[in-house]
C-alpha positions in Angstrom: -64.0 35.2 15.3 -67.6 35.1 17.1 -65.7 35.0 20.5 -63.4 38.0 19.3 -66.5 39.9 18.2 -68.4 39.3 21.5 -65.2 40.3 23.4 -65.0 43.5 21.4 -68.6 44.3 22.1 -68.2 44.0 25.8 -64.9 45.8 26.0 -66.2 48.8 23.8 -69.3 48.9 26.0 -67.3 49.0 29.1 -65.0 51.6 27.7 -67.9 53.8 26.9 -69.6 53.3 30.3 -72.3 51.1 29.0 -74.1 49.1 31.8 -73.9 45.3 31.5 -77.7 44.9 30.9 -77.2 47.3 27.8 -74.4 45.2 26.6 -76.4 42.1 27.0 -79.1 43.7 24.9 -76.7 44.5 22.2 -75.2 40.8 22.3 -78.7 39.5 22.1 -79.6 41.7 19.0 -76.2 41.4 17.3 -75.5 37.7 17.9 -79.0 36.1 18.3 -78.3 34.7 21.8 -81.1 34.5 24.2 -81.3 37.4 26.6 -80.4 35.1 29.6 -77.3 33.9 27.7 -76.4 37.5 26.7 -77.0 38.9 30.3 -74.6 35.8 31.7 -71.9 36.7 29.1 -72.1 40.5 29.7 -71.9 40.1 33.6 -69.2 37.3 33.2 -67.1 39.4 30.8 -67.5 42.5 32.6 -66.4 40.8 36.1 -63.4 39.3 34.2 -62.3 42.6 33.0 -62.9 44.6 36.2 -61.0 41.9 38.2 -58.0 42.3 35.7 -58.2 46.1 35.9 -58.3 46.0 39.9 -55.2 43.8 39.8 -53.1 46.0 37.4 -54.2 49.0 39.4 -53.1 47.3 42.7 -49.9 45.9 41.3 -48.9 49.3 39.5 -49.6 51.0 42.8 -47.2 48.9 44.6 -49.5 46.5 46.4 -48.2 43.0 46.6 -51.2 41.5 48.8 -54.8 41.4 48.5 -57.9 40.2 50.4 -60.2 38.0 48.6 -63.8 39.1 49.4 -66.8 37.1 48.1 -70.3 38.5 47.7 -71.5 36.9 51.2 -74.7 35.6 49.9 -76.3 32.2 49.0 -74.8 32.2 45.4 -71.2 32.2 46.4 -69.3 29.1 45.3 -68.2 26.9 48.1 -64.6 27.0 46.8 -64.5 30.9 46.8 -66.0 31.1 50.4 -63.2 28.7 51.4 -60.7 31.0 49.7 -62.2 34.1 51.3 -62.2 32.6 54.7 -59.0 30.8 54.6 -56.3 31.7 57.2 -53.0 32.0 55.2 -49.8 33.3 56.6 -50.7 36.8 55.3 -54.1 36.9 57.1 -57.7 35.9 56.5 -58.2 35.5 52.8 -55.0 37.4 52.1 -53.0 36.2 49.2 -50.0 37.6 47.0 -50.7 38.7 43.5 -47.9 36.4 42.4 -49.0 33.4 44.6 -52.7 33.3 43.8 -54.9 30.6 45.2 -56.2 27.6 43.0 -59.6 26.5 41.9 -61.0 22.9 42.0 -59.2 22.1 38.8 -55.8 23.2 40.4 -55.5 26.2 38.3 -54.6 29.7 39.6 -57.6 32.1 39.9 -58.1 35.6 41.1 -61.3 37.5 42.1 -63.5 37.9 39.2 -61.7 35.3 36.9 -63.8 32.2 37.3 -67.0 32.1 35.3 -69.6 34.0 36.8 -67.4 35.0 39.8 -68.5 38.1 41.7 -65.7 38.1 44.3 -63.5 41.2 44.6 -59.9 42.1 45.7 -59.3 44.5 48.5 -55.7 45.7 48.3 -53.7 45.2 51.6 -50.4 47.1 52.4 -47.3 45.3 53.0 -47.2 46.9 56.4 -50.6 45.5 57.4 -49.5 42.0 56.5 -46.2 42.3 58.2 -48.0 43.4 61.3 -50.1 40.2 61.1 -47.4 38.0 60.5 -45.5 39.4 63.4 -48.5 39.0 65.7 -48.7 35.4 64.5 -45.0 34.6 65.2 -45.2 36.2 68.6 
């Protein structure tokens, strides 16, 4: 029930346009977690929800492919940097929404879904992917 309450606090805040730092303050006040832990939870859950929203919007708009973009700083996980830099058959860091890369545990992940992940997904058109694939096969 605690986790559901925290999730509801985060989702309600996001729906109302509340900043992650203000959601963190509410989590700290309501549930007695430290400010540091509350900030992590707010950032992490906000990123997860935003990642899922990005995916849904892209898929609903007809995009089958996306490019994994990391935050390009020293805090990026090594595995996420490898995913972003990997030359796939679709292009550098390009994946299909129905064929996601895997994390260190072998589980499929998408940008924003791993804990503390700040990666994002840039939609790629089928035409740009086909153009890349045709160049590769030439």
